[in-house]
N, C-alpha and C positions, 0 to 999 in steps of 0.2 A: 473687193468692190461691190457696191450696191447697185443691184439692177435698175434699168430704166423704168420698169414697173414701178418700183418704190419710189424713185425720184417723182414719177408722175403722181403717185397717190400722195406724197407729201405736199406737193403743188395744189393738188385738188382740196386736200383739207385746209390749206391756207386760204384758198378762194372761198370755201364754204364758210370759215370762220369770218372773213371779211365782209361777206353778204349776210350774216347773221343766221345762216342756215345751220342747224345742229347736225353735226355728223354722226354716223352710226359708231358704236363702240367697236374698237379693234378686237378681233379675235386672236387670241393667244393660246396655245396648247402647250402643256409640259407633260413629257412622257418619259417614264422611268420604270424599270423592273425592279428597283431596290427601295421602294417605299416602306418596307418593313424595317429598313435600317434607320437608327435615330438621326444620324446626320442627314440623310436624304430628307426626312421629315422637317428638319429644322431650316434645310435649303428652301423647301418648297413653302414654308411658313413665311420666311423672309421675302420670297418672290410674291406670294400672294398679297402681302401687305402692299408691296409696291404696285401690284397690278390693280389693287383697289384705288390707290392714289392716282393712278393713270386712268382710271375708268375703263380698264380693259374688259373685255367678255373672256374670262379665263376658265379653261377646263384642263383638269390634272387627271392623267391616265396612268394607272398602275397595272403593269403586265404581270406583276406578282412572280418575279424571278425568271420570266420567259423572255429572254433576250431577242430571240427570233421574232417575237410578236410585236416588238417595237417597229419592225420594217413595216408590217401592215397598218399599224397604228399611224405611222407617219404618212403613208399613202392615203388612208382615211382622212387625215388632217387636210392633205393636199386636194382631195376631191371636195372637202367641204370649204375650200378657198379660204383658209385662215390667214391672218395676216403675219404670223410669226410661229415658229415652233421652237421650243427648248428641249433639249435632251439630257438625260443624266444616264449615259451609257457610253461603252467604247464605240467611237464613231466608225472605226474599221468593221465592226461587226453588223452594222446597220447601214452600209455604204449604198446598198440598193435603194433604201428609202431616202437617204440624202440626195441621191442623184435625181429622184423623182421631185424632191422639193426644189432643188436647183433648176430643173427643168421648167418649173412652174414659177420660178422667180420668188419664191417664198424664202426669207432668212431664217436659218437655223442657228442657234446659240447653244453652245455647251454650258452646262452647269455642273461643274466638277466631272467632266466627261474625259475629253482628251484633245489634244490639238489635231487639226484635220483641216486641209484645204477646203472642205466643204461646209465648214462652219465659219460664221462671221467671225467669231472669237470663243475661246474657252475661259471661263472664269472659275478659278479654283485656287487652293492653297499650294504653296511650294512643296510638293511631296518629298523632292530631293533634300530640302532642308529639314523637314520634320522627321525623316528617316534617319538622317545623319545625327541629329540631335538625340534621338531616342536609343540609337544603336551605340552611339559614343557613351551615353549615359551607362548603358549596361557594360560596355568594356571597361569604363572607369570604375564602376562598382565592383567589378570583378577582378580589379587589378591586372587586367589582360589575360586572365588565365580562368577557363572553366568550360563547362558543357552547356550549349544553349539550344533551346527549342525555338524554332520559328513558325509564326502562323502568317500565311500570305494568301494572295487571290491575283494570280497572274492574269486571269481573264479580264480583269478591269484595270485599264491603263493608270488612273491616278493611284490605285493601290500597288499595281505590279511595279511601278518604279520605286516605291518605297521598300520593296523586297530586294531590289536590285542594289541600292545603296547599302541597305544593312548587310548584304551578303558582302559587299566591298570592305565594309568597315571590319566585319568580323575576320575576313581573310587576311586583313592587315595586321591581325594579331595571331601569330603562330601557335599560341597556346590556348587559343579559343576554338573549340570544336562544335560546329553545328551538328547535333546529333539526329535532327529531324526537321524537314520542311513541310509543314501540314497546310492542306487546302481544306477548309472545313466547308460543309454545305450551309449555304447563306440564305435559303429560302425562308427560314424563321427567324432571321436576324443573326445567326451565327453562334449564339451562346450555347445552345443545347449540343450541337455537334462538337463544337470545340471542346466541351466538357468531357464528352464521351471519349473523344480521341485523346485527350489529356490523361483521362482516366487509365486508358489502355497503355500510354506511354510511361506513366508512373508504376504500373504493374511490371512492365517490362525492364524497368530500372528502380528496383525496390530499395536499393541501398541510399543511406543519407549521403548527399554530396554528389550523386550520380547525375543530377540535374541541377544546374547552377542558376539558370535564368530562363525566362520566357519572354521573347520579343514578338510582339503582335503588330501587324500592320494596320490594325484598327482596334477599338476598344472591346468589341463583342467577343472575339477570342480570347483576350486577356481576361475578361470577367468569367468566361467559361473555364479557363486554366485555373483562375483563382478558387472557384468552386471545387473543382476537382482536387486541388492540393489540400484545401480546407478539409474536405470530406475524407481524404486519405490520411488525415491526421499528421501531415507533412508540413505544415505552416511554419514550424520552428526550425526548419532546415535553412532558412534564410534564402530561399529561391526567389530571385528579383524578378518582377513582373513589370513590363512597360506595355503601354498601348499608344494609340494615336486617335485623337478626337476630342478627348475629355468630355464626354457626354456626362449628364448628371449622375447616372448610376456609378461611372468610373470615378467621377470626382469624389463621390462619397466613400468609395472604397479607398481611394488614395489619402483622404483625411483621416483615416483611422490610423495611419502609420504602420500598416501590415505589409504583406508581401507585393501588393500592387502599389508600386512607388512613383510612377510618373506616367504622364500622357503629354500630348500637345493639344493645345485648345485651338481649334479652328474657328474662325468667325463664320459660322453657318448662315446666320441671317445676312451677313455681308456679302457672302458668295450668292446668296439668292437675290439680294438687292442689286448686286454688281452685275448678275445676268439680266436682271430687268432694265438696268441702265443701258446695256448693250442693245437689247431689244428696242428700247425707246429711241436710242441713236440710229439703230438701222431703219426704224420705220420713219424717221424724219429724213432718211436719205444721206446720213453723214457718212463720210469714208472713215472706216475703222482700221487702223493700222496694226494694232496689237493683235497677234494671233492667240496669245495667252496672257491673261490679267490675273495677278497674283494677289490675294488678300492676305494681310498679316496674320501670324500665329504667335502663340506663346507657351513655353514649357510650363506644365503644372505638376508640382510636387505636393508633399503634405504641408509645406510651408505656405502655399496659397491656394489649396484646393477648395477651401471654403469661400 
């Protein structure tokens, strides 16, 4: 439900337009701890383009990996009396800030965040579908038998659900063994720490065939694992690597036809623009029934990576 405050604001804007008085630009703030991630950068770019088209006064805030700091940034935005807030973080971890926004009547929209009653809606890709597609790809490539390494991030709902689905797919194949479930440090984007952790795992499993595949819940760990495998001189073992996002670096790696075989392309700009569309509807006082809005995705392999 849209608050009375926003219905009144929408009416006021209509009256201003009718009388020829120019309204002030609406203030919108985007808050994320994940701006180091390429996917988040693309979301924000898409949102920024839409904000420019809507003549919004946009402020993008990066808390640089500090999830707790998002709460105080939301509270700051409320104090500044912004018109709308967009978050790219687990809503459950910033509930105190969302409650403050709710009390002030300020709509909050999720941009690849997570479903939550305190959000107007969350715009995202279907993580269940993406994880199923990539984990089934691995299972089929291994003919249902092998030892798999998983890179996950359970602290962030859109990524956490991918791991849950991949777990279920692999458990459905009795001859597939998940030998490790790794959570990398993502403050620098995730590549470097994933590479280091994969190097350690390769050293602990030195025999050819001891690692059959790497399933990564997003592309950065997949790229780090690829670097580790190549540096260890184990590219010719046929270790299958898959990721999710299909960012440019991942596409380039997939296009070579090497170990990194597949990813799923999210429409990042579409997610950003979708979030902006929800903001626009909320500011107009529209009733938004969808708690989650999915943007379509596409499997990327060497056949279409370019």
